[in-house]
C-alpha positions in Angstrom: 6.7 -38.5 20.8 10.1 -37.6 22.5 11.8 -35.0 20.4 15.2 -35.3 22.0 17.2 -34.9 25.1 16.4 -31.9 27.3 19.4 -30.8 29.3 19.3 -29.6 32.9 22.6 -28.6 34.6 22.9 -29.6 38.2 24.2 -27.3 40.9 27.4 -28.6 42.4 26.4 -28.5 46.1 26.8 -31.4 48.5 23.6 -33.4 49.0 22.6 -36.6 50.9 21.5 -39.8 49.1 18.0 -39.1 50.1 18.1 -35.6 48.7 19.6 -36.8 45.5 17.1 -39.6 45.1 14.2 -37.2 45.8 15.5 -34.7 43.2 16.0 -37.6 40.7 12.4 -38.8 41.3 11.0 -35.3 40.8 12.9 -34.9 37.5 11.9 -38.4 36.4 8.2 -37.7 37.1 8.5 -34.5 35.1 9.9 -36.4 32.1 13.3 -34.7 32.4 15.2 -38.0 32.2 18.7 -36.5 31.5 18.5 -34.5 34.7 17.2 -37.5 36.6 20.1 -39.6 35.4 22.6 -37.0 36.7 21.0 -37.1 40.1 20.9 -41.0 40.1 24.6 -41.1 39.1 25.5 -38.8 42.0 23.5 -41.0 44.4 25.1 -44.2 43.2 28.5 -42.8 43.7 27.6 -42.6 47.4 25.9 -46.0 47.5 27.0 -48.1 44.5 25.3 -51.3 45.8 21.7 -49.9 45.7 20.0 -52.0 42.9 16.9 -49.9 43.0 18.9 -46.7 42.2 20.8 -48.6 39.5 17.5 -49.8 37.9 16.1 -46.2 38.0 19.4 -45.0 36.4 18.9 -47.5 33.6 15.4 -46.4 33.1 16.5 -42.7 32.9 19.3 -43.6 30.4 16.8 -45.5 28.2 14.2 -42.8 28.2 16.6 -40.2 26.9 18.0 -42.7 24.3 21.4 -43.4 25.9 21.2 -47.0 24.7 24.8 -48.0 25.6 24.5 -46.5 29.1 21.1 -48.1 29.7 22.4 -51.5 28.5 25.3 -51.3 31.0 23.1 -50.3 33.8 20.4 -53.0 33.1 23.1 -55.6 32.8 24.5 -54.7 36.2 21.0 -55.0 37.7 20.3 -58.3 35.9 23.5 -59.9 37.0 23.2 -58.8 40.6 19.4 -59.4 41.1 19.5 -62.8 42.7 15.9 -62.5 44.1 14.4 -61.3 40.7 13.1 -58.1 42.2 13.5 -56.4 38.9 12.2 -58.9 36.4 12.0 -56.4 33.5 15.7 -55.7 33.7 16.4 -58.6 31.3 13.7 -57.5 28.9 15.0 -53.9 28.7 18.6 -55.2 28.4 17.5 -57.1 25.3 15.8 -54.1 23.8 18.8 -51.8 24.5 21.3 -54.4 23.1 19.3 -54.5 19.9 19.2 -50.7 19.7 22.9 -50.3 20.4 24.4 -52.3 17.6 23.5 -55.0 15.1 26.5 -56.8 16.5 24.6 -57.3 19.8 21.7 -59.2 18.1 22.8 -62.6 19.3 23.4 -61.4 22.8 20.0 -59.7 22.8 18.3 -63.0 21.6 20.0 -64.9 24.5 18.8 -62.2 26.9 15.2 -62.4 25.7 15.2 -66.2 26.0 16.4 -65.9 29.6 13.7 -63.3 30.3 11.0 -65.5 28.9 12.3 -68.5 30.9 11.8 -66.6 34.2 8.9 -64.2 33.4 5.6 -65.9 34.2 3.1 -63.2 33.3 1.2 -63.3 30.0 1.3 -59.6 29.2 2.7 -57.1 26.8 6.3 -57.7 27.9 6.0 -61.5 27.4 4.4 -60.9 23.9 7.0 -58.3 23.0 9.9 -60.5 24.0 8.5 -63.2 21.7 8.1 -60.7 19.0 11.7 -59.4 19.5 13.0 -63.0 19.1 11.1 -63.5 15.9 12.3 -60.1 14.7 16.0 -60.9 15.4 15.6 -64.1 13.4 14.0 -62.0 10.6 16.8 -59.4 10.8 19.5 -62.1 10.5 17.9 -63.1 7.2 17.7 -59.5 5.9 20.8 -57.8 7.2 22.5 -57.2 3.8 22.0 -53.5 2.9 20.5 -52.5 -0.5 23.6 -51.6 -2.5 21.9 -48.9 -4.6 20.9 -46.8 -1.6 23.4 -44.5 0.1 22.2 -42.5 3.1 23.6 -38.9 3.5 23.7 -36.9 6.7 22.6 -33.3 6.1 25.4 -31.8 8.2 25.4 -28.6 10.2 23.4 -26.6 7.6 20.3 -28.3 9.2 21.4 -30.6 11.9 22.7 -29.7 15.4 23.5 -31.6 18.7 19.9 -31.2 19.8 17.2 -32.8 17.6 15.9 -32.3 14.1 13.0 -34.2 12.5 10.2 -34.4 10.0 11.9 -32.9 6.9 9.6 -32.2 4.0 10.4 -30.8 0.5 8.7 -27.6 -0.5 10.1 -27.8 -4.0 13.4 -26.6 -5.4 16.0 -26.3 -2.7 13.6 -25.4 0.1 13.1 -27.9 3.0 10.7 -27.5 5.9 11.7 -29.3 9.1 11.1 -29.3 12.9 13.8 -28.9 15.5 14.5 -28.4 19.2 16.5 -25.3 19.8 17.5 -23.7 23.1 15.4 -20.6 23.8 18.4 -18.8 25.3 21.9 -19.5 26.4 21.2 -19.6 30.2 21.9 -22.9 32.0 18.2 -23.5 32.7 17.2 -22.9 29.1 14.0 -24.6 27.8 14.0 -26.4 24.5 10.8 -25.7 22.6 10.4 -27.4 19.2 9.7 -25.1 16.3 9.3 -25.3 12.5 12.1 -24.0 10.2 12.6 -23.4 6.5 16.0 -24.2 5.1 16.7 -22.4 1.8 20.0 -23.1 0.2 21.3 -24.3 3.6 20.2 -21.3 5.6 17.5 -22.0 8.2 14.8 -19.6 9.3 12.2 -20.2 12.1 8.6 -19.8 11.0 5.5 -19.9 13.2 2.0 -20.3 11.8 -0.3 -17.4 12.9 -2.1 -18.3 16.1 0.5 -20.9 17.2 1.9 -20.6 20.7 5.6 -20.1 20.4 6.0 -21.1 24.1 4.8 -24.6 23.3 6.3 -27.3 21.0 5.1 -26.3 17.5 6.2 -29.0 15.0 5.4 -31.8 12.5 4.3 -29.4 9.8 2.8 -30.7 6.5 0.9 -29.2 3.6 -2.2 -30.7 2.1 -1.6 -31.9 -1.5 -3.2 -28.8 -3.0 -1.2 -26.5 -0.8 -4.3 -24.9 0.6 -4.0 -26.1 4.2 -1.0 -26.3 6.5 -1.3 -28.9 9.4 0.9 -29.0 12.4 0.9 -30.2 16.0 1.1 -28.1 19.1 2.4 -30.0 22.2 2.7 -29.1 25.8 6.2 -27.8 26.6 7.1 -30.6 28.9 10.2 -32.7 28.5 10.2 -36.4 27.8 7.2 -38.6 27.7 4.9 -36.1 29.4 4.2 -34.3 26.2 0.6 -34.3 24.8 -0.1 -33.0 21.4 -3.1 -31.8 19.4 -3.4 -31.1 15.6 -4.0 -27.7 14.2 -4.6 -26.3 10.7 -4.1 -23.0 9.0 -5.7 -22.1 5.6 -3.5 -20.6 2.9 -5.4 -17.8 1.1 -3.7 -15.9 -1.6 -0.4 -17.3 -0.4 -1.0 -16.1 3.2 -1.7 -18.4 6.1 -4.8 -17.6 8.3 -4.8 -18.0 12.1 -4.4 -21.6 13.0 -7.4 -23.4 14.5 -7.4 -26.6 16.6 -9.1 -29.5 14.8 -12.4 -30.6 16.4 -12.7 -33.2 19.1 -13.5 -35.9 16.5 -9.8 -35.7 15.6 -8.3 -34.3 18.8 -9.8 -36.7 21.2 -9.5 -35.1 24.7 -6.8 -36.6 26.9 -5.3 -38.5 24.0 -2.0 -37.7 22.2 -2.9 -36.7 18.7 0.0 -35.9 16.4 1.9 -36.5 13.1 -0.8 -35.1 10.6 -0.3 -36.0 7.0 -2.8 -35.5 4.2 -3.1 -37.7 1.1 -5.5 -38.3 -1.8 -6.6 -41.9 -2.1 -7.3 -44.0 -5.2 -10.8 -42.6 -5.4 -9.7 -39.0 -5.3 -10.8 -38.4 -1.7 -8.6 -36.2 0.6 -7.7 -38.2 3.7 -6.0 -37.1 7.0 -3.7 -39.7 8.5 -2.4 -39.1 12.0 -1.0 -41.0 15.0 -2.9 -41.3 18.3 -3.1 -43.4 21.5 -6.9 -43.0 21.8 -9.0 -46.0 22.8 -10.1 -48.4 20.1 -6.7 -49.0 18.7 -4.4 -52.0 18.8 -2.2 -50.6 21.6 0.2 -47.8 22.1 0.3 -45.2 19.3 -1.7 -46.3 16.2 -2.3 -44.7 12.8 -5.8 -43.5 12.2 -7.4 -41.9 9.1 -10.3 -39.5 8.5 -11.8 -38.6 5.2 -12.0 -34.9 4.7 -15.4 -33.7 3.2 -15.5 -31.1 0.4 -16.7 -28.5 2.9 -13.6 -29.1 5.0 -15.3 -31.1 7.8 -13.9 -34.4 9.0 -15.5 -37.8 9.0 -15.3 -40.1 12.0 -11.7 -41.3 12.1 -11.0 -45.1 12.0 -7.8 -47.0 12.9 -6.0 -48.6 10.0 -6.3 -51.8 12.0 -4.4 -55.0 11.2 -2.0 -55.7 9.8 -0.6 -52.1 10.1 -1.4 -51.3 13.7 0.0 -53.6 16.4 0.4 -53.8 20.2 3.5 -51.6 19.8 3.6 -48.1 18.3 2.9 -47.0 14.8 3.8 -43.4 14.1 4.8 -40.7 11.5 2.6 -41.6 8.5 3.3 -40.2 5.1 1.1 -40.9 2.0 2.6 -40.8 -1.5 -0.2 -39.7 -3.7 1.6 -40.8 -6.9 1.8 -44.5 -6.0 -0.8 -44.5 -3.2 1.8 -45.9 -0.8 1.6 -45.2 2.9 4.9 -45.0 4.7 5.1 -45.2 8.5 7.3 -46.3 11.4 6.8 -49.1 13.9 8.6 -50.5 16.9 6.8 -53.9 16.7 6.8 -55.2 13.1 9.9 -57.3 12.2 12.9 -54.9 12.0 16.5 -54.2 13.0 15.8 -52.5 16.3 14.0 -49.4 17.6 11.6 -47.9 15.1 11.9 -49.1 11.5 10.3 -47.5 8.4 7.6 -49.6 6.5 5.4 -49.2 3.5 2.0 -50.5 2.7 -0.9 -49.9 0.3 -4.6 -50.6 0.0 -5.8 -54.0 -1.2 -9.5 -53.6 -1.5 -11.0 -52.7 1.9 -7.8 -53.6 3.8 -4.2 -52.6 3.9 -1.4 -55.0 2.6 1.1 -56.5 5.0 3.7 -53.8 5.8 7.1 -54.2 4.0 10.3 -53.2 5.8 12.3 -50.7 3.8 15.5 -52.7 4.9 19.0 -51.4 5.4 20.4 -48.8 5.0 17.1 -47.0 5.2 16.6 -48.7 8.6 19.2 -49.2 11.3 19.3 -50.6 14.9 18.3 -47.2 16.2 15.1 -45.2 15.6 14.2 -44.4 12.0 11.1 -42.2 11.5 9.4 -39.5 9.4 9.9 -41.0 6.0 8.9 -38.4 3.3 9.5 -37.9 -0.4 10.6 -34.8 -2.2 8.0 -33.1 -4.5 9.6 -34.7 -7.6 10.1 -38.0 -5.7 13.9 -38.0 -6.5 14.8 -37.9 -2.8 13.6 -39.4 0.4 14.1 -37.9 3.8 14.3 -39.8 7.1 14.9 -38.9 10.7 17.2 -41.1 12.7 19.3 -41.1 15.9 21.7 -43.7 14.3 25.4 -43.6 14.8 26.8 -40.5 13.1 24.1 -38.1 14.4 25.2 -35.1 16.3 24.9 -35.3 20.1 26.0 -33.6 23.3 26.5 -36.6 25.6 24.9 -39.9 24.6 25.8 -41.0 21.1 22.2 -42.0 20.3 20.4 -39.3 22.3 19.3 -37.1 19.5 17.8 -37.3 16.0 19.1 -35.8 12.8 17.8 -35.6 9.3 19.2 -37.8 6.5 18.5 -38.0 2.8 19.0 -40.5 -0.1 18.4 -40.7 -3.8 15.4 -42.8 -4.6 15.8 -43.3 -8.3 12.1 -42.5 -8.7 12.4 -38.9 -10.0 9.5 -37.7 -12.1 9.0 -34.5 -14.1 7.0 -33.0 -11.2 8.8 -30.0 -9.7 5.9 -28.1 -8.3 6.0 -26.7 -4.8 3.7 -27.5 -1.9 1.3 -24.6 -2.7 0.7 -25.9 -6.3 1.0 -29.6 -5.7 -2.1 -31.5 -7.1 -3.0 -35.1 -7.4 -2.1 -37.0 -10.5 -4.7 -37.3 -13.2 -4.3 -41.1 -13.4 -3.2 -42.8 -10.1 -0.5 -45.4 -10.6 0.0 -48.5 -8.5 3.6 -49.3 -7.8 4.6 -52.3 -5.7 8.1 -51.7 -4.5 10.5 -54.7 -4.3 10.3 -56.5 -0.9 14.0 -57.5 -0.7 17.1 -57.8 -3.0 16.3 -60.7 -5.4 18.4 -63.8 -5.2 18.3 -66.5 -7.9 15.8 -69.3 -7.2 18.4 -71.9 -6.5 20.0 -69.8 -3.7 16.6 -69.1 -2.1 15.5 -72.8 -2.3 18.9 -73.8 -0.9 18.5 -71.3 2.0 15.1 -72.9 2.9 16.3 -76.5 2.6 19.4 -76.0 4.7 17.2 -75.5 7.8 15.5 -79.0 7.4 14.5 -81.0 9.2 12.8 -78.5 11.6 11.7 -80.2 14.8 8.9 -78.6 16.8 8.0 -80.0 20.2 4.9 -80.2 22.4 3.9 -80.9 26.0 2.3 -84.2 26.7 -1.1 -84.7 25.1 -1.1 -81.2 23.6 -2.7 -79.4 21.9 -6.3 -80.0 23.2 -5.7 -82.9 25.6 -8.1 -85.8 26.0 -10.0 -85.5 22.7 -10.2 -87.6 19.5 -10.4 -84.5 17.3 -8.0 -84.2 14.4 -8.0 -80.4 14.4 -7.3 -77.5 16.8 -7.8 -73.8 16.9 -4.4 -73.2 18.4 -1.3 -72.4 16.3 2.2 -73.5 17.0 3.3 -70.2 18.4 0.6 -70.6 21.1 1.5 -74.2 21.9 5.2 -73.3 22.0 4.7 -70.4 24.4 2.5 -72.6 26.7 5.1 -75.4 26.6 8.0 -72.9 27.2 6.1 -71.7 30.3 6.3 -75.2 31.8 10.1 -75.4 32.0 10.1 -74.7 35.7 7.7 -77.6 36.2 9.9 -79.8 34.1 12.9 -78.9 36.2 11.0 -79.7 39.4 9.5 -83.0 38.2 12.6 -84.4 36.5 14.9 -83.6 39.4 12.5 -84.8 42.1 14.1 -87.2 44.5 17.6 -86.6 43.2 20.5 -85.1 45.1 24.0 -83.7 44.5 25.6 -84.4 41.1 22.6 -86.4 39.8 20.3 -83.5 40.5 22.7 -81.0 38.8 23.0 -83.3 35.8 19.2 -83.7 35.5 18.8 -79.9 35.8 21.3 -79.4 33.0 19.4 -81.9 30.8 16.1 -80.0 31.2 17.7 -76.6 30.6 19.5 -77.9 27.5 16.3 -79.5 26.3 14.4 -76.3 26.3 17.2 -74.1 25.0 18.7 -76.4 22.4 15.6 -78.3 21.2 12.3 -76.5 22.1 13.5 -72.9 21.6 15.8 -73.7 18.7 13.0 -75.5 16.9 10.7 -72.4 17.2 13.3 -70.0 16.0 14.2 -72.2 13.1 10.5 -72.2 12.2 10.5 -68.4 12.2 13.5 -68.3 9.8 12.1 -71.0 7.6 8.7 -69.2 7.2 10.4 -66.0 6.3 12.5 -67.7 3.6 9.4 -69.6 2.4 7.5 -66.4 2.0 10.2 -64.9 -0.2 10.0 -68.0 -2.5 6.3 -67.6 -2.8 6.7 -63.9 -3.7 8.7 -65.1 -6.7 5.7 -67.0 -7.9 6.9 -70.5 -7.1 4.4 -73.3 -6.4 5.6 -75.1 -3.3 4.8 -78.2 -1.3 5.8 -78.6 2.3 5.8 -82.0 4.0 5.0 -82.2 7.7 5.3 -85.4 9.8 3.8 -85.7 13.2 5.0 -88.0 16.0 3.9 -89.1 19.5 5.4 -90.8 22.5 3.9 -94.2 23.4 2.0 -92.9 26.5 -1.4 -93.6 24.8 -2.7 -96.2 22.4 -1.8 -95.8 18.8 -5.2 -94.9 17.4 -5.5 -92.0 19.9 -2.0 -90.9 19.0 -2.8 -90.7 15.3 -5.5 -88.1 16.2 -3.1 -86.4 18.4 -0.5 -86.3 15.7 -3.1 -84.8 13.3 -3.8 -82.0 15.9 -0.1 -81.3 16.2 0.2 -81.0 12.4 -2.9 -78.8 12.4 -1.3 -76.4 14.9 1.6 -75.9 12.5 -0.8 -75.4 9.6 -2.5 -72.7 11.8 0.8 -71.0 12.4 1.2 -70.7 8.6 -2.3 -69.4 8.3 -1.7 -66.7 11.0 1.9 -65.8 9.9 2.3 -62.0 9.7 -1.4 -61.4 9.9 -2.2 -63.8 7.1 0.6 -63.1 4.6 0.6 -66.7 3.4 -3.2 -67.1 3.2 -3.5 -66.0 -0.5 -0.9 -68.6 -1.5 -2.6 -71.3 0.5 -6.1 -70.4 -0.8 -5.1 -70.6 -4.4 -3.0 -73.7 -4.0 0.4 -72.1 -4.6 1.4 -73.4 -1.2 0.3 -76.8 -0.1 1.0 -78.6 3.2 1.2 -82.4 3.1 0.5 -83.7 6.6 1.5 -87.3 7.7 0.6 -88.5 11.2 2.7 -91.4 12.3 1.4 -91.7 15.9 3.9 -93.7 18.0 5.0 -96.0 15.2 8.5 -94.7 15.0 9.0 -94.3 18.8 12.2 -96.2 19.7 12.1 -99.0 22.3 12.9 -98.0 25.9 10.7 -94.9 26.0 8.5 -95.2 29.1 4.7 -95.5 28.6 4.0 -95.7 32.3 1.2 -93.4 33.5 2.4 -93.6 37.1 6.1 -92.8 36.3 5.6 -89.4 34.8 9.1 -88.4 35.5 10.2 -90.7 32.7 7.1 -90.9 30.5 6.4 -87.1 30.5 9.3 -85.0 31.8 12.2 -87.1 30.6 13.8 -85.4 27.5 13.9 -88.8 25.8 10.1 -89.1 26.0 9.7 -85.4 25.2 11.7 -85.8 22.0 9.0 -88.1 20.6 6.2 -85.4 21.0 6.9 -83.4 17.9 6.2 -82.4 14.3 8.9 -82.2 11.7 9.1 -80.2 8.5 11.0 -82.7 6.5 10.8 -81.5 2.8 10.2 -78.5 0.6 9.7 -79.1 -3.1 9.1 -76.8 -6.0 6.2 -78.1 -8.0 
């Protein structure tokens, strides 16, 4: 986890471009991205047309959280890179635009679409771009802040221009938090992270016995009974090169013992093991939650859990799995023992940009679909380390949102924020006396501010009809089956990847103005029809889900169509497969969020396959003239399914 910017001041002597680039690369490889950026800036002043240097500058800006600077640098590369030597420039430009400001969401969406239209690999970046596009559609539906929540910045009594994070209440007016602080005032000062107590606004550094003060010592948390203090100790390296392990100190008669590193079953060698947080589950078992990038997860940092035995040993940890963990990063778990709610942050689940804070709880043997905490708890920047005060009256978060203190880049460094939850209980005990409740209580927090039914239904119907398009004879070509294992997101992505082939085939044999006109037709077809249909589906499904959460019984009508390229009986089967792919999309939506409603009949899908019956005259059915029967937008428009009606039953 990057704690914040680490500053390195550059000597003012003259250097060649090669020397500056070498110095920049060295600092970049060490993870000192701020210093690397300074060197790249100097090199670019000498050679402003070097796109490779510009791209590396953008990377350095991004990695020390200068989102605006990174966006400007990536944009310059993207606009100048005519040979597509830096294909990820568009991807990262979209990410930085989202992280800079909510006002940049539409521009970010356009950028991600352009990236996906040119990027031909089927990898993490392609999947992430698709996820960002869905997330932007979700954010547009949920951007109204919760009026009852007001976020307060702690100010200079805790926060500084460096970085503060992981605030935890110890009862009364005592807060424990972690922070980066310069070790001295020399220009080559290091910035080790440490743990601090703030009592009535006055901060004091504290180090667990046995911890190495030369390393990053941070992310402290007490066990619920106050008998154990967990923390992470990380290599004192700047930026992404940090690697952490989890330690524990026993509290005996109010005094901490020498800290010991947790065994390899928790601290897997070579992995980054961090963010320890202990809770007590519904069955009364003490459980250690933590973040790690070890193998066996879903990708990136994931949240794992290990049950703690009565003798203090740890059971084999297991990942929380779907739907919590994703191909992105899930970090900073906190378990509320009163409601048995797990809070964490993710940069993959639908959110407003960067990391957002989510909540989930156990449903039998699995975890429920994570719920975004919405604005103003979340922002376009990174929002992490959600914790509750001991009486649950306040929640603390860590964020680099606008308003945080900084030295150079406005979003470089994190600060601690707080808000009133309205959940205050009579519990005022401190960490050392905190104990689990006698009777666990399940509380399901609201998902979103409630609108009246008519407003919600109107918001769903105003999207209709939603038209979703397919490549010729897809899904599952050359079969009489009425079903498919593919869902519409998969068929859409496969179709979208063919846009270059459509451009080539539809413009074949044309020259001059006719070729340009045909090229515009295809590009408009994919952008204004194929892409728009998919993003309308994302918005529709999000609104449909909220209707179902209110307990409504809903019927959705789907009609499937085909072009006249095959005989009608075949096209009826093809239409059924196309409708089935949309049904599968609903089944898979948000890791099965709609399945309970489908299984109990609260949501029903009425499918109607019309084959080619409604195809207008003049649409080519020639197998030899594929330019007109396959690649012509007029023919392509007949290969679709439509969501035509939504009714409350």
